[in-house]
C-alpha positions in Angstrom: 0.0 0.0 0.0 2.7 2.3 0.8 4.4 1.9 -2.7 1.2 2.5 -4.5 0.6 5.9 -2.4 4.1 7.0 -3.4 3.3 6.1 -7.0 0.1 8.1 -7.0 1.8 11.1 -5.4 4.6 10.9 -8.1 2.0 10.6 -10.9 0.1 13.6 -9.4 3.1 15.8 -9.3 4.0 14.8 -13.0 0.4 15.7 -14.0 0.6 19.0 -12.1 4.1 19.8 -13.6 2.8 19.1 -17.3 -0.4 21.3 -16.6 1.8 24.1 -15.3 4.2 23.7 -18.2 1.3 23.8 -20.7 -0.4 26.9 -19.3 3.1 28.7 -19.0 3.5 28.1 -22.7 0.2 29.3 -23.9 0.1 32.4 -21.7 0.7 35.6 -23.6 0.8 38.6 -21.5 1.0 41.0 -24.5 -2.0 39.7 -26.4 -5.1 42.1 -26.5 -6.2 45.2 -28.3 -4.4 48.4 -28.4 -4.7 51.8 -29.6 -1.9 54.4 -30.1 -1.8 57.9 -31.3 1.4 59.4 -33.0 1.7 63.2 -33.2 2.3 64.6 -36.7 4.6 67.5 -37.7 2.9 68.2 -40.9 -0.9 68.1 -41.5 -2.1 65.1 -43.4 -4.4 65.4 -46.5 -7.5 63.9 -45.0 -8.5 63.9 -41.4 -11.2 63.9 -39.0 -11.6 67.0 -36.7 -12.7 66.3 -33.0 -13.1 68.5 -30.1 -12.1 67.6 -26.4 -15.7 67.1 -25.8 -15.9 64.6 -28.7 -13.1 62.7 -27.3 -14.7 62.2 -23.9 -16.9 59.5 -25.8 -13.8 57.7 -26.7 -11.5 57.6 -23.5 -9.0 55.2 -24.8 -8.3 57.5 -27.9 -8.3 60.4 -25.4 -5.7 58.5 -23.3 -3.7 57.8 -26.3 -3.5 61.3 -27.5 -2.5 62.3 -23.9 0.4 59.8 -24.2 1.4 60.1 -27.8 3.7 57.1 -29.0 2.5 54.8 -26.0 0.4 51.7 -26.8 -2.9 51.9 -24.7 -4.3 48.4 -24.0 -7.9 48.2 -24.2 -9.5 45.9 -21.3 -11.0 42.7 -22.7 -14.6 43.9 -22.1 -14.1 47.2 -23.5 -17.4 49.0 -24.7 -18.5 49.4 -28.3 -17.5 52.9 -28.5 -14.1 52.0 -30.1 -16.1 50.2 -32.8 -17.9 53.6 -33.3 -14.9 55.4 -33.4 -13.3 53.1 -36.0 -16.4 53.3 -38.0 -16.2 57.2 -38.1 -12.6 56.8 -39.3 -13.5 54.2 -41.8 -16.2 56.1 -43.2 -13.9 59.1 -43.9 -11.2 56.8 -45.1 -8.5 58.3 -42.9 -6.4 57.3 -39.9 -5.8 61.0 -38.9 -7.5 63.4 -36.7 -7.1 67.0 -35.8 -7.5 68.1 -32.2 -6.8 71.7 -31.3 -4.7 72.6 -34.4 -2.6 69.4 -33.8 -2.6 66.2 -36.0 -2.4 62.7 -34.9 -2.1 59.3 -36.6 -4.4 56.9 -34.8 -3.5 53.1 -34.9 -5.9 50.5 -33.5 -4.8 46.9 -33.7 -4.9 43.5 -32.1 -1.9 41.6 -31.0 -2.5 37.7 -30.4 
């Protein structure tokens, strides 16, 4: 009985080690959806003009503009306002916005 118990404990540790290894290998901390705003020196040909009040509807875009060049990670359950923003940009066929006489290139992407 004693050898059988040792054997079951050993098997349990092997299974635990394999499960830990599996989940460690599939874990990707960088995966998710990001938005980034890069400030431009020159005005682009096409852009969409936003006011500060307009950007309050899109807090992740607002945060990206406050931190130009930084990738802002969106939470997994972010609301649909990013889709609304993307549709505005897509409808105007541009990736550029104007805010207070400053121009930004907005990138919206997913990393898997």
